[in-house]
C-alpha positions as a LaTeX table, in Angstrom:
\begin{tabular}{lrrr}
\hline
Residue & $x$ (\AA) & $y$ (\AA) & $z$ (\AA) \\
\hline
Met1 & 115.83 & 131.64 & 75.70 \\
Pro2 & 113.14 & 131.86 & 78.39 \\
Glu3 & 110.50 & 129.76 & 76.59 \\
Gly4 & 112.78 & 126.90 & 75.59 \\
Leu5 & 115.75 & 125.87 & 73.47 \\
Ile6 & 116.53 & 125.72 & 69.76 \\
Ala7 & 118.22 & 122.64 & 68.28 \\
Val8 & 120.00 & 123.30 & 64.99 \\
Tyr9 & 120.62 & 120.30 & 62.68 \\
Arg10 & 123.31 & 120.48 & 59.99 \\
Leu11 & 123.53 & 117.29 & 57.92 \\
Ser12 & 126.57 & 116.05 & 56.00 \\
Arg13 & 124.43 & 115.12 & 52.98 \\
Pro14 & 120.95 & 115.94 & 51.67 \\
Val15 & 118.14 & 113.69 & 52.89 \\
Asn16 & 114.43 & 113.43 & 52.16 \\
Arg17 & 113.63 & 112.30 & 55.70 \\
Phe18 & 115.43 & 112.74 & 58.98 \\
Val19 & 114.33 & 109.94 & 61.28 \\
Phe20 & 114.81 & 110.12 & 65.05 \\
Gly21 & 116.04 & 107.13 & 66.99 \\
Arg22 & 113.38 & 107.35 & 69.71 \\
Ala23 & 109.67 & 107.26 & 68.83 \\
Val24 & 108.14 & 109.74 & 71.29 \\
Glu25 & 105.72 & 111.44 & 68.95 \\
Asp26 & 103.41 & 112.64 & 71.72 \\
Ile27 & 106.26 & 114.62 & 73.29 \\
Arg28 & 107.37 & 116.08 & 69.98 \\
Glu29 & 103.87 & 116.95 & 68.82 \\
Gln30 & 103.08 & 118.79 & 72.06 \\
Gly31 & 106.33 & 120.64 & 72.68 \\
Trp32 & 108.50 & 120.70 & 69.54 \\
Thr33 & 108.00 & 123.18 & 66.67 \\
Leu34 & 109.83 & 122.73 & 63.36 \\
Ser35 & 111.25 & 125.64 & 61.41 \\
Asp36 & 109.24 & 126.99 & 58.49 \\
Gly37 & 108.96 & 124.64 & 55.54 \\
Phe38 & 109.08 & 121.40 & 57.54 \\
Arg39 & 106.52 & 119.05 & 59.10 \\
Trp40 & 106.38 & 115.91 & 61.23 \\
Asp41 & 105.81 & 112.52 & 59.64 \\
Gly42 & 105.68 & 110.21 & 62.66 \\
Ala43 & 109.18 & 110.14 & 64.14 \\
Ala44 & 110.65 & 111.83 & 61.03 \\
Val45 & 111.17 & 115.38 & 59.75 \\
Val46 & 110.27 & 116.00 & 56.10 \\
Ala47 & 110.17 & 119.11 & 53.94 \\
Lys48 & 106.69 & 120.33 & 53.06 \\
Asp49 & 107.70 & 120.65 & 49.40 \\
Gly50 & 109.04 & 117.08 & 49.31 \\
Lys51 & 112.58 & 118.16 & 48.42 \\
Ala52 & 115.81 & 116.97 & 50.03 \\
Phe53 & 117.34 & 119.14 & 52.75 \\
Arg54 & 120.52 & 119.49 & 54.81 \\
Arg55 & 119.50 & 121.91 & 57.58 \\
Phe56 & 116.51 & 122.45 & 59.87 \\
Glu57 & 115.74 & 123.75 & 63.36 \\
Ile58 & 113.49 & 122.64 & 66.19 \\
Arg59 & 112.20 & 124.96 & 68.88 \\
Ile60 & 111.70 & 122.84 & 72.02 \\
Arg61 & 109.44 & 123.93 & 74.85 \\
Pro62 & 109.48 & 122.36 & 78.33 \\
Asp63 & 107.33 & 119.25 & 78.74 \\
Ser64 & 103.80 & 120.08 & 79.84 \\
Glu65 & 103.11 & 116.81 & 81.69 \\
Gln66 & 104.78 & 113.84 & 83.37 \\
Arg67 & 104.54 & 110.46 & 81.65 \\
Asp68 & 104.88 & 106.98 & 83.04 \\
Arg69 & 108.31 & 105.44 & 82.32 \\
Ile70 & 109.01 & 108.03 & 79.58 \\
Tyr71 & 111.78 & 110.50 & 80.29 \\
Pro72 & 110.94 & 114.21 & 80.11 \\
Ala73 & 112.58 & 115.80 & 77.08 \\
Leu74 & 113.13 & 119.29 & 78.45 \\
Thr75 & 112.63 & 120.54 & 82.01 \\
Arg76 & 113.47 & 123.93 & 83.49 \\
Val77 & 116.06 & 123.99 & 86.29 \\
Gly78 & 115.91 & 127.24 & 88.25 \\
Ala79 & 115.19 & 130.42 & 86.34 \\
Asp80 & 117.54 & 129.81 & 83.40 \\
Gly81 & 118.92 & 126.26 & 83.43 \\
Trp82 & 117.66 & 123.21 & 81.57 \\
Leu83 & 117.49 & 119.46 & 82.01 \\
Ile84 & 117.73 & 117.83 & 78.58 \\
Tyr85 & 117.28 & 114.18 & 77.66 \\
Gln86 & 119.84 & 113.90 & 74.87 \\
Pro87 & 118.79 & 110.67 & 73.09 \\
Tyr88 & 115.46 & 112.19 & 71.98 \\
Leu89 & 117.46 & 114.63 & 69.82 \\
Val90 & 119.59 & 111.99 & 68.08 \\
Gly91 & 118.80 & 110.40 & 64.73 \\
Ala92 & 118.25 & 106.70 & 64.08 \\
Lys93 & 121.36 & 104.59 & 63.51 \\
Asp94 & 120.63 & 104.11 & 59.81 \\
Gln95 & 120.48 & 107.91 & 59.52 \\
Gly96 & 124.25 & 108.11 & 59.91 \\
Met97 & 126.22 & 109.49 & 62.83 \\
Thr98 & 124.42 & 112.20 & 64.79 \\
Arg99 & 126.63 & 114.02 & 67.26 \\
Leu100 & 124.99 & 116.32 & 69.74 \\
Thr101 & 126.96 & 119.36 & 70.86 \\
Leu102 & 125.56 & 121.58 & 73.59 \\
Ala103 & 127.05 & 125.06 & 73.68 \\
Pro104 & 126.90 & 126.74 & 77.13 \\
Leu105 & 126.51 & 130.51 & 77.27 \\
Asn106 & 128.94 & 132.66 & 79.27 \\
Gly107 & 128.68 & 131.68 & 82.92 \\
Trp108 & 126.92 & 128.44 & 82.03 \\
Thr109 & 128.16 & 124.89 & 82.26 \\
Gly110 & 127.19 & 121.52 & 80.83 \\
Leu111 & 127.11 & 118.42 & 83.02 \\
Pro112 & 128.16 & 115.66 & 82.81 \\
Asp113 & 131.16 & 115.74 & 80.44 \\
Lys114 & 130.78 & 119.47 & 79.87 \\
Gly115 & 127.54 & 118.86 & 78.04 \\
Val116 & 128.98 & 117.09 & 75.00 \\
Lys117 & 127.92 & 113.46 & 74.92 \\
Ala118 & 125.29 & 111.90 & 72.71 \\
Ala119 & 126.15 & 110.04 & 69.54 \\
Glu120 & 123.74 & 107.60 & 67.91 \\
Gly121 & 121.41 & 107.56 & 70.93 \\
Ser122 & 123.94 & 107.16 & 73.73 \\
Gly123 & 123.98 & 109.27 & 76.83 \\
Gly124 & 121.12 & 110.43 & 79.00 \\
Phe125 & 120.19 & 113.51 & 81.01 \\
Val126 & 122.42 & 116.55 & 80.80 \\
Tyr127 & 122.27 & 119.88 & 82.61 \\
Leu128 & 122.85 & 123.06 & 80.63 \\
Gly129 & 122.67 & 126.27 & 82.60 \\
Pro130 & 124.27 & 128.62 & 85.14 \\
Ala131 & 127.31 & 127.20 & 86.91 \\
Ala132 & 126.11 & 128.95 & 90.08 \\
Gln133 & 123.32 & 126.34 & 90.38 \\
Val134 & 125.84 & 123.50 & 90.80 \\
Thr135 & 127.09 & 122.39 & 94.24 \\
Ala136 & 129.91 & 119.88 & 93.90 \\
Glu137 & 130.77 & 117.75 & 96.93 \\
Asp138 & 130.73 & 113.95 & 97.22 \\
Thr139 & 127.54 & 114.23 & 95.17 \\
Ser140 & 127.09 & 117.02 & 92.61 \\
Ile141 & 123.66 & 118.59 & 92.97 \\
Val142 & 122.11 & 121.02 & 90.50 \\
Ala143 & 119.22 & 123.10 & 91.78 \\
Gly144 & 117.75 & 126.57 & 91.42 \\
Pro145 & 117.36 & 128.96 & 94.36 \\
Glu146 & 113.66 & 128.08 & 94.65 \\
Val147 & 114.42 & 124.57 & 95.95 \\
Pro148 & 113.96 & 124.47 & 99.76 \\
Pro149 & 117.38 & 124.05 & 101.45 \\
Trp150 & 116.14 & 121.22 & 103.68 \\
Leu151 & 115.17 & 119.28 & 100.54 \\
Leu152 & 118.68 & 119.55 & 99.13 \\
Ser153 & 120.42 & 118.62 & 102.39 \\
Thr154 & 118.10 & 115.62 & 102.84 \\
Ile155 & 118.67 & 114.43 & 99.27 \\
Arg156 & 122.42 & 114.73 & 99.72 \\
Gly157 & 122.52 & 112.99 & 103.08 \\
Arg158 & 120.17 & 110.18 & 102.13 \\
Gly159 & 121.87 & 109.70 & 98.76 \\
Glu160 & 125.34 & 109.37 & 100.22 \\
Ala161 & 124.13 & 106.94 & 102.89 \\
Leu162 & 122.28 & 104.83 & 100.33 \\
Ala163 & 125.19 & 104.80 & 97.87 \\
Ala164 & 127.48 & 103.55 & 100.64 \\
Tyr165 & 124.93 & 100.89 & 101.67 \\
Tyr166 & 124.51 & 99.58 & 98.12 \\
Ala167 & 128.24 & 99.60 & 97.40 \\
Arg168 & 128.91 & 97.61 & 100.58 \\
Arg169 & 126.13 & 95.09 & 100.03 \\
Leu170 & 126.71 & 94.60 & 96.30 \\
Gly171 & 130.51 & 94.65 & 96.42 \\
Val172 & 130.77 & 97.23 & 93.63 \\
Ala173 & 131.46 & 100.93 & 94.22 \\
Leu174 & 130.35 & 103.62 & 91.81 \\
Pro175 & 133.23 & 104.65 & 89.52 \\
Thr176 & 132.15 & 108.32 & 89.59 \\
Pro177 & 129.94 & 110.31 & 91.97 \\
Pro178 & 126.29 & 110.78 & 90.99 \\
Leu179 & 124.91 & 113.97 & 89.47 \\
Val180 & 121.51 & 114.85 & 90.95 \\
Ile181 & 119.34 & 117.49 & 89.25 \\
Val182 & 116.50 & 118.79 & 91.44 \\
Asn183 & 113.37 & 120.68 & 90.36 \\
Tyr184 & 110.76 & 122.15 & 92.69 \\
Arg185 & 107.50 & 123.88 & 91.83 \\
Pro186 & 105.17 & 125.11 & 94.58 \\
Gly187 & 101.43 & 124.60 & 94.32 \\
Ser188 & 98.70 & 122.23 & 95.38 \\
Gly189 & 99.24 & 118.52 & 95.89 \\
Gly190 & 102.46 & 116.80 & 96.84 \\
Asp191 & 103.65 & 114.82 & 93.84 \\
Phe192 & 107.20 & 113.71 & 93.14 \\
Arg193 & 108.90 & 111.89 & 90.26 \\
Gly194 & 112.34 & 110.48 & 89.65 \\
Asp195 & 114.35 & 109.15 & 86.71 \\
Val196 & 117.90 & 107.90 & 86.27 \\
Thr197 & 119.88 & 107.73 & 83.01 \\
Pro198 & 123.34 & 106.53 & 81.93 \\
Gly199 & 126.22 & 108.43 & 83.42 \\
Arg200 & 124.66 & 108.13 & 86.88 \\
Val201 & 122.49 & 111.20 & 86.41 \\
Val202 & 119.30 & 111.44 & 88.47 \\
Ser203 & 116.41 & 113.84 & 87.94 \\
Leu204 & 114.24 & 114.42 & 91.02 \\
Arg205 & 111.14 & 116.57 & 90.44 \\
Phe206 & 108.99 & 117.77 & 93.34 \\
Gln207 & 105.61 & 119.45 & 92.97 \\
Gly208 & 103.53 & 121.05 & 95.72 \\
Asp209 & 103.63 & 123.08 & 98.92 \\
Pro210 & 104.08 & 120.03 & 101.23 \\
Trp211 & 107.73 & 119.92 & 100.14 \\
Ala212 & 108.35 & 123.53 & 101.19 \\
Val213 & 108.65 & 122.77 & 104.90 \\
Glu214 & 110.62 & 119.92 & 106.43 \\
Asp215 & 108.77 & 117.13 & 108.17 \\
Ala216 & 109.48 & 113.49 & 108.98 \\
Thr217 & 106.95 & 112.07 & 106.52 \\
Ala218 & 108.42 & 114.05 & 103.62 \\
Ala219 & 111.93 & 112.97 & 104.57 \\
Arg220 & 110.91 & 109.31 & 104.54 \\
Gly221 & 109.41 & 109.82 & 101.10 \\
Ile222 & 112.73 & 111.19 & 99.88 \\
Thr223 & 114.54 & 108.12 & 101.22 \\
Gly224 & 112.25 & 105.89 & 99.18 \\
Leu225 & 112.58 & 107.99 & 96.02 \\
Val226 & 116.36 & 108.37 & 96.23 \\
Gly227 & 116.80 & 104.75 & 97.30 \\
His228 & 114.90 & 103.54 & 94.24 \\
Glu229 & 116.76 & 105.73 & 91.76 \\
Tyr230 & 120.17 & 105.08 & 93.29 \\
Phe231 & 119.76 & 101.30 & 93.05 \\
His232 & 119.35 & 101.79 & 89.31 \\
Phe233 & 122.99 & 102.94 & 89.23 \\
Trp234 & 123.76 & 99.26 & 89.72 \\
Asn235 & 120.91 & 97.30 & 88.11 \\
Ala236 & 120.33 & 99.58 & 85.09 \\
Asp237 & 123.70 & 101.26 & 84.48 \\
Leu238 & 126.71 & 99.30 & 85.78 \\
Phe239 & 124.74 & 96.14 & 84.94 \\
Lys240 & 122.00 & 96.24 & 82.34 \\
Pro241 & 118.72 & 94.36 & 81.85 \\
Arg242 & 118.52 & 92.50 & 78.56 \\
Asp243 & 114.83 & 93.38 & 78.03 \\
Phe244 & 114.32 & 96.84 & 79.48 \\
Asp245 & 110.57 & 97.02 & 78.80 \\
Gly246 & 109.39 & 93.41 & 78.67 \\
Glu247 & 111.00 & 92.61 & 82.03 \\
Ala248 & 110.71 & 96.07 & 83.56 \\
Trp249 & 109.08 & 94.51 & 86.61 \\
Leu250 & 112.38 & 92.81 & 87.44 \\
His251 & 114.64 & 95.85 & 87.70 \\
Glu252 & 111.94 & 98.31 & 88.81 \\
Gly253 & 110.62 & 95.93 & 91.46 \\
Ala254 & 114.12 & 95.26 & 92.76 \\
Ala255 & 114.85 & 98.98 & 93.05 \\
Glu256 & 111.59 & 99.59 & 94.89 \\
Tyr257 & 111.83 & 96.61 & 97.26 \\
Ile258 & 115.53 & 96.98 & 98.06 \\
Ser259 & 115.01 & 100.68 & 98.76 \\
Leu260 & 112.54 & 99.55 & 101.44 \\
Leu261 & 115.14 & 97.18 & 102.92 \\
Ala262 & 117.71 & 99.99 & 102.89 \\
Ala263 & 115.27 & 102.38 & 104.57 \\
Leu264 & 114.68 & 99.78 & 107.29 \\
Glu265 & 118.40 & 99.44 & 107.95 \\
Leu266 & 118.99 & 103.21 & 107.88 \\
Gly267 & 116.12 & 103.85 & 110.29 \\
Asp268 & 113.83 & 105.74 & 107.89 \\
Leu269 & 111.21 & 102.96 & 107.85 \\
Asp270 & 109.86 & 100.80 & 110.65 \\
Glu271 & 108.33 & 97.34 & 110.55 \\
Ala272 & 104.78 & 98.71 & 110.44 \\
Gly273 & 105.66 & 100.86 & 107.45 \\
Met274 & 107.19 & 97.86 & 105.70 \\
Arg275 & 104.07 & 95.77 & 106.26 \\
Thr276 & 101.85 & 98.59 & 104.97 \\
Ala277 & 103.97 & 99.04 & 101.84 \\
Leu278 & 103.96 & 95.33 & 101.03 \\
Gly279 & 100.22 & 94.95 & 101.63 \\
Arg280 & 99.54 & 97.80 & 99.26 \\
Arg281 & 101.76 & 96.34 & 96.54 \\
Leu282 & 100.37 & 92.83 & 96.95 \\
Thr283 & 96.78 & 94.04 & 96.66 \\
Ala284 & 97.54 & 96.25 & 93.67 \\
Cys285 & 99.45 & 93.56 & 91.80 \\
Ala286 & 96.66 & 91.03 & 92.26 \\
Gly287 & 94.18 & 93.51 & 90.82 \\
Ile288 & 96.37 & 94.35 & 87.84 \\
Leu289 & 97.90 & 90.97 & 87.00 \\
Gly290 & 94.81 & 88.88 & 87.75 \\
Glu291 & 95.15 & 85.36 & 86.39 \\
Arg292 & 98.16 & 86.15 & 84.20 \\
Ser293 & 101.78 & 85.37 & 85.13 \\
Leu294 & 104.78 & 87.68 & 85.15 \\
Thr295 & 106.61 & 85.52 & 82.63 \\
Ala296 & 103.78 & 84.96 & 80.12 \\
Asp297 & 102.02 & 88.33 & 80.17 \\
Pro298 & 103.78 & 90.90 & 82.39 \\
Pro299 & 102.68 & 94.51 & 82.88 \\
Arg300 & 104.73 & 96.80 & 80.66 \\
Gly301 & 103.59 & 100.17 & 81.95 \\
Gly302 & 101.68 & 101.88 & 84.71 \\
Ser303 & 101.87 & 101.00 & 88.38 \\
Gly304 & 101.73 & 97.25 & 87.69 \\
Val305 & 105.43 & 97.26 & 86.74 \\
Tyr306 & 106.30 & 98.46 & 90.24 \\
Asp307 & 103.59 & 96.72 & 92.25 \\
Cys308 & 104.16 & 93.28 & 90.75 \\
Gly309 & 107.90 & 93.84 & 90.69 \\
Val310 & 107.87 & 94.41 & 94.46 \\
Val311 & 105.84 & 91.22 & 95.01 \\
Ala312 & 108.34 & 89.30 & 92.88 \\
Ala313 & 111.31 & 90.74 & 94.77 \\
Trp314 & 109.63 & 89.98 & 98.10 \\
Ser315 & 108.94 & 86.40 & 96.97 \\
Ala316 & 112.61 & 85.96 & 96.06 \\
Asp317 & 113.70 & 87.53 & 99.35 \\
Leu318 & 111.60 & 85.07 & 101.36 \\
Gln319 & 113.19 & 82.16 & 99.50 \\
Val320 & 116.75 & 83.43 & 100.00 \\
Arg321 & 116.20 & 84.04 & 103.71 \\
Ala322 & 114.65 & 80.59 & 104.22 \\
Ala323 & 117.41 & 78.78 & 102.29 \\
Ser324 & 120.16 & 80.51 & 104.32 \\
Asp325 & 118.50 & 80.44 & 107.77 \\
Gly326 & 118.30 & 84.20 & 107.63 \\
Arg327 & 121.98 & 84.82 & 106.85 \\
Arg328 & 121.30 & 86.18 & 103.35 \\
Asp329 & 118.62 & 88.25 & 101.68 \\
Val330 & 117.67 & 89.36 & 98.16 \\
Val331 & 120.45 & 91.98 & 98.06 \\
Asp332 & 122.97 & 89.13 & 98.34 \\
Leu333 & 121.12 & 87.40 & 95.50 \\
Trp334 & 121.48 & 90.46 & 93.28 \\
Arg335 & 125.20 & 90.48 & 94.06 \\
Asp336 & 125.33 & 86.88 & 92.85 \\
Val337 & 123.38 & 87.81 & 89.70 \\
Phe338 & 125.77 & 90.65 & 88.90 \\
Glu339 & 128.79 & 88.38 & 89.39 \\
Ala340 & 127.21 & 85.80 & 87.07 \\
Thr341 & 126.89 & 88.27 & 84.18 \\
Gly342 & 130.61 & 88.18 & 83.40 \\
Pro343 & 132.21 & 90.80 & 81.15 \\
Ala344 & 128.93 & 91.49 & 79.30 \\
Arg345 & 127.26 & 92.70 & 82.51 \\
Ile346 & 123.81 & 91.88 & 81.09 \\
Tyr347 & 121.15 & 89.97 & 83.02 \\
Asp348 & 117.53 & 88.91 & 82.58 \\
Ala349 & 114.78 & 87.12 & 84.49 \\
Asp350 & 116.26 & 83.74 & 83.56 \\
Thr351 & 119.63 & 84.76 & 85.05 \\
Phe352 & 117.88 & 85.84 & 88.23 \\
Ser353 & 115.69 & 82.74 & 88.43 \\
Arg354 & 118.63 & 80.37 & 87.95 \\
Arg355 & 120.60 & 82.03 & 90.73 \\
Leu356 & 117.55 & 81.94 & 93.01 \\
Asp357 & 116.86 & 78.24 & 92.25 \\
Ala358 & 113.44 & 78.34 & 93.88 \\
Pro359 & 111.71 & 74.96 & 94.29 \\
Ala360 & 108.27 & 74.06 & 92.98 \\
Gly361 & 105.55 & 75.41 & 95.23 \\
Ser362 & 107.68 & 78.37 & 96.37 \\
Pro363 & 106.26 & 81.91 & 96.20 \\
Trp364 & 108.54 & 82.78 & 93.26 \\
Arg365 & 107.50 & 79.76 & 91.18 \\
Thr366 & 103.82 & 80.28 & 92.04 \\
Leu367 & 104.01 & 83.88 & 90.80 \\
Met368 & 105.97 & 83.07 & 87.64 \\
Thr369 & 104.46 & 79.82 & 86.35 \\
Pro370 & 102.11 & 80.37 & 83.37 \\
Gly371 & 98.63 & 78.93 & 83.66 \\
Gly372 & 98.09 & 79.56 & 87.35 \\
Gly373 & 94.66 & 81.05 & 86.70 \\
Ala374 & 92.35 & 81.95 & 89.55 \\
Ser375 & 94.35 & 79.81 & 92.00 \\
Arg376 & 97.49 & 81.94 & 91.66 \\
Trp377 & 96.80 & 84.35 & 94.52 \\
Pro378 & 95.48 & 81.89 & 97.10 \\
Gly379 & 98.41 & 79.69 & 96.10 \\
Leu380 & 100.88 & 82.54 & 96.54 \\
Leu381 & 99.63 & 83.36 & 100.03 \\
Ala382 & 99.72 & 79.66 & 100.95 \\
Ala383 & 103.32 & 79.41 & 99.70 \\
Met384 & 104.33 & 82.50 & 101.67 \\
Lys385 & 102.84 & 81.32 & 104.95 \\
Pro386 & 105.52 & 78.70 & 105.85 \\
Leu387 & 108.13 & 81.42 & 105.20 \\
Gly388 & 106.71 & 83.64 & 107.91 \\
Val389 & 104.11 & 85.73 & 106.06 \\
Glu390 & 100.67 & 86.38 & 107.51 \\
Val391 & 97.98 & 88.26 & 105.57 \\
Asp392 & 94.43 & 89.36 & 106.43 \\
Ala393 & 91.86 & 90.10 & 103.68 \\
Ala394 & 89.09 & 92.73 & 103.42 \\
Arg395 & 87.30 & 94.69 & 100.69 \\
Ser396 & 88.61 & 98.10 & 99.58 \\
Pro397 & 86.75 & 100.79 & 97.57 \\
Ile398 & 90.08 & 101.94 & 96.13 \\
Lys399 & 90.87 & 98.46 & 94.85 \\
Asp400 & 87.30 & 98.02 & 93.58 \\
Arg401 & 87.69 & 101.24 & 91.57 \\
Ala402 & 91.02 & 100.15 & 90.10 \\
Ala403 & 89.68 & 96.72 & 89.13 \\
Leu404 & 86.63 & 98.25 & 87.45 \\
Leu405 & 88.61 & 100.79 & 85.44 \\
Phe406 & 91.29 & 98.30 & 84.41 \\
His407 & 88.57 & 95.94 & 83.22 \\
Leu408 & 86.78 & 98.60 & 81.16 \\
Met409 & 89.97 & 100.05 & 79.71 \\
Gly410 & 91.20 & 96.57 & 78.85 \\
Leu411 & 88.04 & 96.05 & 76.79 \\
Ser412 & 88.34 & 99.44 & 75.11 \\
Cys413 & 92.10 & 99.60 & 74.57 \\
Gly414 & 92.96 & 96.05 & 73.54 \\
Glu415 & 96.73 & 95.52 & 73.59 \\
Gly416 & 98.87 & 97.94 & 75.57 \\
Ala417 & 99.38 & 99.13 & 79.11 \\
Val418 & 96.51 & 100.97 & 80.77 \\
Gly419 & 96.15 & 102.91 & 83.99 \\
Phe420 & 94.89 & 106.14 & 85.50 \\
Phe421 & 96.04 & 109.02 & 87.66 \\
Gly422 & 94.03 & 110.17 & 90.66 \\
Asp423 & 93.15 & 113.62 & 91.95 \\
Ser424 & 90.90 & 114.67 & 94.82 \\
Asp425 & 87.72 & 114.84 & 92.74 \\
His426 & 88.42 & 113.06 & 89.43 \\
Leu427 & 90.57 & 110.51 & 87.60 \\
Lys428 & 92.54 & 110.81 & 84.36 \\
Leu429 & 92.71 & 107.71 & 82.16 \\
Asp430 & 96.08 & 106.71 & 80.71 \\
Gly431 & 96.52 & 104.24 & 77.86 \\
Pro432 & 97.70 & 103.72 & 74.28 \\
Asp433 & 96.40 & 105.67 & 71.28 \\
Ser434 & 94.19 & 102.68 & 70.38 \\
Cys435 & 91.94 & 103.13 & 73.40 \\
Gly436 & 88.84 & 103.99 & 71.37 \\
Pro437 & 85.91 & 105.32 & 73.43 \\
Leu438 & 87.90 & 105.37 & 76.68 \\
Lys439 & 90.76 & 107.38 & 75.23 \\
Ser440 & 93.89 & 108.33 & 77.09 \\
Gly441 & 93.60 & 111.66 & 78.91 \\
Met442 & 89.85 & 111.33 & 79.52 \\
Leu443 & 88.64 & 112.77 & 82.83 \\
Val444 & 86.05 & 110.74 & 84.75 \\
Asp445 & 84.45 & 110.85 & 88.18 \\
Ala446 & 81.46 & 108.46 & 88.01 \\
Phe447 & 80.31 & 105.15 & 86.52 \\
Glu448 & 76.66 & 104.42 & 85.84 \\
Gly449 & 75.65 & 107.28 & 88.12 \\
Arg450 & 77.82 & 106.11 & 91.03 \\
Ser451 & 80.77 & 108.20 & 92.18 \\
Leu452 & 84.18 & 106.64 & 91.58 \\
Met453 & 85.53 & 108.89 & 94.32 \\
Thr454 & 83.09 & 108.15 & 97.17 \\
Asp455 & 81.05 & 105.10 & 96.12 \\
Ala456 & 83.59 & 102.98 & 94.24 \\
Ser457 & 82.42 & 99.65 & 95.67 \\
Asp458 & 78.85 & 100.42 & 94.57 \\
Ala459 & 80.22 & 101.32 & 91.14 \\
Phe460 & 82.07 & 97.99 & 91.02 \\
Asp461 & 78.92 & 96.05 & 91.93 \\
Ala462 & 76.99 & 97.91 & 89.22 \\
Gly463 & 79.72 & 97.07 & 86.72 \\
Gln464 & 79.70 & 93.44 & 87.74 \\
Ala465 & 75.96 & 93.20 & 87.08 \\
Ala466 & 76.13 & 95.13 & 83.80 \\
Cys467 & 79.07 & 93.12 & 82.46 \\
Ala468 & 77.43 & 89.83 & 83.39 \\
Ala469 & 74.44 & 90.91 & 81.25 \\
Gly470 & 76.61 & 92.28 & 78.41 \\
Arg471 & 75.08 & 95.76 & 78.69 \\
Ser472 & 76.34 & 99.16 & 77.59 \\
Val473 & 77.98 & 101.14 & 80.39 \\
Gln474 & 78.85 & 104.82 & 80.73 \\
Leu475 & 81.60 & 106.78 & 82.45 \\
Thr476 & 80.81 & 110.42 & 83.22 \\
Phe477 & 82.59 & 113.59 & 84.32 \\
Lys478 & 80.69 & 116.22 & 86.26 \\
Gly479 & 77.44 & 114.57 & 85.18 \\
Lys480 & 78.24 & 114.63 & 81.46 \\
Pro481 & 79.01 & 111.52 & 79.34 \\
Ala482 & 82.76 & 110.96 & 79.01 \\
Gly483 & 83.00 & 107.54 & 77.38 \\
Gly484 & 80.86 & 104.46 & 77.01 \\
Ile485 & 81.33 & 100.89 & 75.79 \\
Val486 & 79.51 & 97.59 & 75.70 \\
Cys487 & 80.86 & 95.47 & 78.56 \\
Asn488 & 80.79 & 92.06 & 76.94 \\
Lys489 & 83.18 & 90.31 & 79.30 \\
Pro490 & 82.27 & 89.36 & 82.90 \\
Leu491 & 83.91 & 91.38 & 85.66 \\
Gly492 & 85.36 & 89.01 & 88.26 \\
Pro493 & 84.85 & 89.10 & 92.02 \\
Pro494 & 85.88 & 92.16 & 94.03 \\
Pro495 & 89.64 & 92.23 & 94.61 \\
Ala496 & 90.79 & 91.58 & 98.15 \\
Asp497 & 92.45 & 94.37 & 100.10 \\
Trp498 & 95.22 & 92.51 & 101.85 \\
Thr499 & 96.81 & 93.68 & 105.08 \\
Val500 & 100.19 & 92.14 & 105.81 \\
Thr501 & 100.53 & 91.45 & 109.54 \\
Arg502 & 103.90 & 89.70 & 109.24 \\
Trp503 & 106.18 & 89.96 & 106.22 \\
Arg504 & 109.06 & 87.59 & 107.04 \\
Gln505 & 110.20 & 84.92 & 109.47 \\
Ile506 & 111.44 & 86.45 & 112.72 \\
Gly507 & 113.89 & 84.35 & 114.66 \\
Pro508 & 114.82 & 80.67 & 114.11 \\
\hline
\end{tabular}
């Protein structure tokens, strides 16, 4: 149906509660409507009259927003097709077997596996929709007619080149070709998102008019996006992380950093672009991680997972190159890690660290060792320098703004990942439900009367003074109060904005 899909549940026995295996209440509350006589109780369906039941229905509308590291449940593909994340529909294991069957209409198809997959939470993305939207070559691509042709040809070409590069470097070929599902919506901005799920299915979602017309900058962005998601075919599907969330920085950082190395080799990134990317990640990670270590208190959400993951992968890369006189790099190390997993094909940070075998005082050990405190970042730069890295420091309003907001949200939210999304004239806070006065979804554009968009360094200085005095502070949006707290913890010095002028040793 045009506005969404209906999921019909028929149970083998009466139950008082049907509990879902994945707790994504915010998605269900915003886009899922239960049939008459039923209500939500957290991640469970219960009858309003309290009686046992054997059948219910859910009307599912497309997701209204993108979420960090949470798969979209339902996304439109073309005019009629749908991208569905199957595990959200499946019951918890103690609920008994839940088998999901997707029934294509006439002229429709289900991919992969003809749309019949999930049982007890297995599976991932599936396409259900018109067969005419599927182009099957070396890579199967699903896309509606609204997707610009250049976008599809670039995705296909870059994807096939990257898959061949990874297979050659890692010594493991993909057992089946990827399935890539592409969405495009015109409009303002130029956002893009990507996700990969079991079965080697990738969802690439593009938003904004900049993607409508081919240009070199957009093509390079596609290389980075596809390169990241395709590496997950190896380090999140063929081989699996033991702790998907707690050590997300390991597999996400590897995908991001190695996609940069691949782009360099394939000619879609030059040395200047590499230095810029690494400087941005280094600066962002320092602002987010602060005095913590990746092993003791890693970021579990937001950009910190990717920023600090890239710094970790870069640190390991420097060590591998130095130990091999430039004959090996971090991709070779990942090949070693995969070979060390044995039949289980499961790895973790300990597996990676043992294979790296970095000495004390190395960049990797400096980044990982708990208790580094305020000396961690000067120590990291000092450890990188003998390995060929040169970095210049300056002050950045963008980094000042991030440090201020992370500090305030950390005070307001307590435990849990925090972050924000930027627009041209405002910011949207993103955090757990426990965020109190600075709640997730809040729109802000100023702090203590100073614009966060144009005067962020002044705002940081004001916050530093207010927090040192333990005063109340106020965030505003369009001049109106948005959220205020008492800043009872000192705000540290302004974060450095680091520019990488050399990122590795060149020559002997």
